[in-house]
N, C-alpha and C positions, 0 to 999 in steps of 0.2 A: 130359291122360295122356301122360308122355313117352314116346319112342320105347322108352330102356331099361328103361321099366313094361311094355312091351308086349309078350305072353307070343309072339302070333304075328302073322303081319303082315298088316294094314291090308286091307280090303275083301274078305278072301275069297280074296287072294294067296296061291300054293305059298310053304312055305317055300325052295327051291330055285329058282332062274329061270334059265335059257339065256337071254341075250339077244343077236338074231342079225341082221343086215343090212349091205345096203352099209356104206362105210367114210366116213359123210361128217358132216354134224352132226345130223343128226334123229337117228341114232344114238347120237352123244357125248350130246346132250339126253336120251334113254333110259337111260342108265349112271345120269347124274349124277340123274334123277329116282329111281331105285331108291335110290342113296344119299340122296338127301333123305331119303325116308320110312326110311331104316334099315337097309336088306340093308349087307353087305358084301362086297367081291373078294372070289370063291370059286376060287383057281388063276390062270394067267396066259392074255390076252389068246389067240387066234387068229386067225389071216387065212387067206384062201385068192383066190385068181383063178380065176373064173369063166368065164373066156374073154372076159367085157367089163369086169369091174371088179371091184376087192378087197370079197370079203365077209366082214365081222370079226365075232368070236365073245364073249362074256363073260359067265362065269359069277356070279351072285350069289346070298347064299346068306343068309336069317335069322338076326341071332343068336340063341344059343339053342338054338338047332335040336340035337334028334342028332346031324344031323351036322357040325356046323359045333367046328371045334377050336379049342381051349381060351377 
């Protein structure tokens, strides 16, 4: 079944996910994996400094969920 045909995310994942973590390659891989599953970026990324390192966040949304735009 193609991603486009799936009405809900695979493996029981929620339609909305907020991915957070240190600004490193592992975080970029997590976002890339979500996109490969079929999620779409939702809003702009955010970044903050916790006194030691930069922490980033990116929301992703499953297409077709009731909160998805267009």
